[in-house]
C-alpha positions, 0 to 999 in steps of 0.5 A: 152710365155705360160700363166698359171693359178693359179693351174699351178703356184702352181704345178710348185712352188711345184716342185721347193720347193720339189727340195729345201726341200731335205736338209737332213731332216732339214728345210732350212731357205729360202729367196724368191726373186720375180723379176717383170718386169712392165710397168712404169705406173703400178709400183705403182699399183704393189707396192700397190698390193704387200703391200696388200698381205704382210699384209696377208702373215705376219700373216702366220706361218714361215714368218720372214719378207720381203722387197720391192724395186722399181727401180728408172726407174719404170720398175722393182719391187723386193720382198724379203721375208724370211721364216723358211723353204721351206714348210712354204713358200709353205703353202702360196699356200694353203691360199685362201686370199693370193692367191687371192691377188697374182692373183691381183699382177700377173694380173699387172706383172708376177714374176720371183721367185728365192728360195735361201738359205743363203751361206754367209753374210757380214757386214761393217768392 
């Protein structure tokens, strides 16, 4: 697997954002799901790094909230964050403190991010 640096990740993320941003001119509320495969002995380190990054990200414009999940077998972490638009999430890439904390996360495990728009919602009957 090819390693890529912060600039490469930013370019790749911007390309993904550009595809999702084509919503007829209106901002689309998005959910970003980051799935991390991690060595079981590193799961807690990754959870702590994501929580530290969350303390910075929560102050950014457009951030609506997030949830963090750790698999019971210790091999996965899922970070789910909600944003007012693709552009507001992309602004994270311009925040030096957020990016420095992201690099700490990426040194532990690489995410497989998915940018989603809501297409349905279900509540208990």
